[in-house]
C-alpha positions in Angstrom: 0.0 0.0 0.0 2.8 2.4 0.9 4.5 1.7 -2.4 1.4 2.1 -4.5 0.5 5.4 -2.9 4.0 6.8 -3.2 3.1 9.4 -5.9 0.6 10.9 -3.5 2.5 11.0 -0.2 5.8 11.5 -2.0 4.5 14.7 -3.6 3.0 16.0 -0.3 6.3 15.2 1.5 8.4 17.1 -1.0 6.1 20.0 -0.9 6.3 20.2 2.9 10.1 19.8 2.9 10.5 22.6 0.3 7.9 25.0 1.7 8.4 25.0 5.4 11.1 27.7 6.0 12.3 26.1 9.3 13.6 23.1 7.4 16.0 25.2 5.4 15.5 23.9 1.9 13.3 26.8 0.7 16.1 29.3 1.1 18.5 27.2 -0.9 16.0 26.8 -3.7 15.2 30.5 -4.2 18.7 32.0 -3.7 19.5 34.6 -6.3 23.2 34.7 -5.7 25.8 33.8 -6.8 24.8 34.4 -10.4 26.1 35.2 -13.8 24.7 38.0 -15.9 24.2 38.7 -19.6 23.2 42.2 -20.7 20.7 42.5 -23.6 21.0 46.3 -23.9 17.6 48.0 -23.6 15.8 44.7 -23.3 17.2 44.2 -19.8 19.7 42.0 -18.0 19.4 38.3 -17.7 20.6 36.5 -14.6 20.9 32.8 -13.7 21.8 31.9 -10.1 23.4 28.7 -8.8 19.9 27.7 -7.5 18.6 27.9 -11.1 16.6 31.1 -10.5 16.1 32.8 -13.9 15.8 36.6 -13.7 15.2 39.4 -16.2 15.7 42.8 -14.6 15.4 46.4 -15.8 13.2 45.3 -18.7 13.1 48.0 -21.4 15.3 50.1 -19.1 12.5 50.3 -16.5 14.0 49.9 -13.0 10.8 48.5 -11.5 10.0 46.0 -14.3 11.4 42.6 -13.7 10.7 38.9 -14.0 11.9 35.8 -12.2 11.4 32.0 -12.4 12.5 29.8 -9.6 12.9 26.5 -11.5 13.6 24.3 -8.4 11.0 26.0 -6.2 7.9 26.3 -8.3 5.9 23.0 -8.3 7.3 21.5 -11.5 10.7 19.7 -11.3 10.2 19.4 -7.6 8.0 17.5 -6.8 6.1 16.4 -9.9 8.9 15.4 -12.3 11.1 14.0 -9.5 8.3 11.9 -8.1 7.4 10.7 -11.6 10.9 9.6 -12.3 11.2 7.8 -8.9 7.8 6.1 -9.5 9.0 4.8 -12.9 12.2 3.4 -11.4 10.2 1.6 -8.6 7.7 0.2 -11.1 9.9 -0.2 -14.1 8.9 -3.8 -14.5 5.2 -2.8 -14.8 5.8 -0.1 -17.5 4.0 -0.7 -20.8 6.2 1.8 -22.6 9.7 3.1 -22.4 10.4 6.2 -20.2 11.4 8.1 -23.3 8.1 7.4 -25.0 6.2 8.4 -21.8 8.0 11.8 -21.5 7.6 12.3 -25.3 3.9 11.9 -25.1 3.7 14.3 -22.1 5.7 16.9 -24.0 3.4 16.6 -27.1 0.3 17.0 -24.9 1.7 20.0 -23.1 2.7 21.9 -26.3 -0.7 23.6 -26.9 -1.5 24.5 -23.2 2.1 25.9 -22.8 1.6 28.3 -25.8 -1.7 29.5 -24.4 -0.2 30.0 -20.9 2.8 32.0 -22.1 0.5 34.7 -23.5 -1.6 34.7 -20.3 1.4 35.1 -18.1 2.8 38.0 -20.1 -0.6 39.8 -19.8 -0.7 39.1 -16.0 2.8 40.5 -15.5 1.6 43.8 -17.1 -1.7 44.0 -15.3 -0.4 43.4 -11.7 1.8 46.4 -11.8 0.8 49.2 -9.5 0.8 53.0 -9.8 -1.0 55.8 -11.7 0.7 54.7 -14.9 -0.1 51.0 -14.5 -2.4 49.4 -17.2 -4.9 48.3 -14.6 -5.2 51.7 -13.1 -5.7 53.4 -16.5 -8.2 50.8 -17.7 -10.2 50.9 -14.4 -10.3 54.7 -14.3 -11.4 55.1 -17.9 -14.0 52.4 -18.0 -15.6 53.4 -14.6 -15.8 57.0 -15.7 -17.4 56.0 -19.0 -19.9 53.4 -17.7 -20.4 54.7 -14.1 -22.9 52.4 -12.3 -23.3 50.4 -15.5 -19.9 48.8 -14.8 -21.6 46.5 -12.4 -23.3 44.8 -15.3 -19.9 43.9 -16.8 -17.9 43.1 -13.7 -18.7 39.4 -13.6 -18.2 39.0 -17.3 -14.8 40.6 -17.1 -13.9 38.0 -14.5 -15.1 35.3 -16.8 -13.1 36.7 -19.7 -10.0 36.6 -17.5 -10.4 32.9 -16.8 -11.3 32.3 -20.5 -8.0 33.7 -21.6 -5.7 32.7 -18.7 -7.2 29.4 -17.6 -7.1 30.3 -13.9 -9.4 32.0 -11.4 -6.3 33.2 -9.6 -4.8 34.7 -12.7 -8.1 36.3 -13.6 -8.3 37.9 -10.2 -4.7 39.1 -10.3 -5.2 40.5 -13.8 -8.5 42.3 -13.3 -8.8 42.6 -9.5 -7.1 46.0 -9.6 -9.4 47.3 -12.3 -12.5 46.1 -10.3 -11.2 47.8 -7.1 -10.5 51.1 -8.9 -13.9 51.0 -10.6 -15.7 50.3 -7.3 -14.1 53.3 -5.6 -14.9 55.5 -8.6 -18.6 54.7 -8.7 -18.9 54.7 -4.9 -19.8 51.1 -4.2 -18.4 48.4 -2.0 -14.9 47.2 -3.0 -15.5 43.8 -1.4 -18.8 43.3 -3.2 -17.2 44.2 -6.6 -14.2 41.9 -5.9 -16.7 39.1 -5.0 -18.4 39.7 -8.3 -15.1 39.4 -10.1 -14.2 36.2 -8.2 -17.6 34.7 -9.0 -17.2 35.5 -12.7 -13.7 34.2 -12.7 -14.7 30.9 -11.1 -17.5 30.4 -13.5 -15.2 31.2 -16.4 -13.3 28.0 -15.9 -16.2 26.3 -17.7 -15.3 28.1 -21.0 -11.5 28.3 -20.4 -9.6 27.3 -23.5 -6.6 26.1 -21.5 -8.8 23.8 -19.3 -10.7 22.5 -22.3 -7.5 21.8 -24.3 -5.8 20.1 -21.3 -8.9 18.0 -20.6 -9.2 16.9 -24.2 -5.5 16.1 -24.3 -5.5 14.0 -21.1 -8.6 11.9 -22.1 -7.6 11.8 -25.8 -10.8 13.5 -27.0 -10.5 14.7 -30.6 -13.1 17.4 -30.7 -13.0 21.1 -31.4 -12.9 23.5 -28.5 -15.8 25.5 -30.0 -18.2 22.5 -29.7 -17.5 22.2 -26.0 -17.7 25.9 -25.3 -21.2 26.0 -27.0 -22.4 23.6 -24.4 -20.7 25.1 -21.4 -21.2 28.8 -21.9 -24.9 28.7 -21.0 -24.4 27.7 -17.4 -21.5 30.1 -17.1 -23.6 33.0 -18.5 -26.4 32.0 -16.1 -24.0 32.2 -13.1 -22.8 35.7 -14.2 -26.3 37.0 -14.6 -27.4 35.7 -11.2 -24.4 37.2 -9.5 -24.9 40.5 -11.2 -28.6 40.6 -10.2 -27.7 40.0 -6.6 -25.0 42.7 -6.7 -27.5 45.2 -8.3 -30.0 44.4 -5.5 -27.5 45.3 -2.9 -26.3 48.3 -4.8 -29.8 49.9 -5.2 -30.9 48.5 -1.8 -34.0 46.8 -3.1 
């Protein structure tokens, strides 16, 4: 039983070992120095540390614009790839295909979701910036001034669109949460209620999310266009958005 459940408890164990700061592994996995640096002119400076932390700083000569990727800390190599390799070694006699074929199949299936996620991550990095010149601040101010109280009717749909493009409720909230907050303050309504509307729409949006649909079809081997699936799932998603908006409007106008 212990051996058969190793993928589960092994993953949990590695997550605990690498996340609890008192153990000491977390600090080693996210260390940014020592590092070597390559300058790309106005595009920024690329750094790679001994802990395999990838960084791009001073992007487009902007001192506050940077990016980092902690390869050994984010849940990718550790624990998932490592646990998969150990599991294949333990049960190598039960494998129905060679490890090379297994990893090859996984890479092929990940190709489409990876392309979609790259665009979403780039958009999120822009939208989570703060300040009067930040994209979220500008968009939220302009739209709330133009639509005023009418923004409430679009708030949940904006959250849904965020999940549709990004594939994640969290990313949708990170991307558009700032816009919703600024809009709420501008029209004089509750920030918490507006963010709740955003979160509701973002959660419902997983039903029409391209990334989720592509991933699910890939995993189960379903050869069907994403459009056919979305035509079936968008109705309940739209119903949830409308219901949440009606409830929000009831509170706003105090019916």
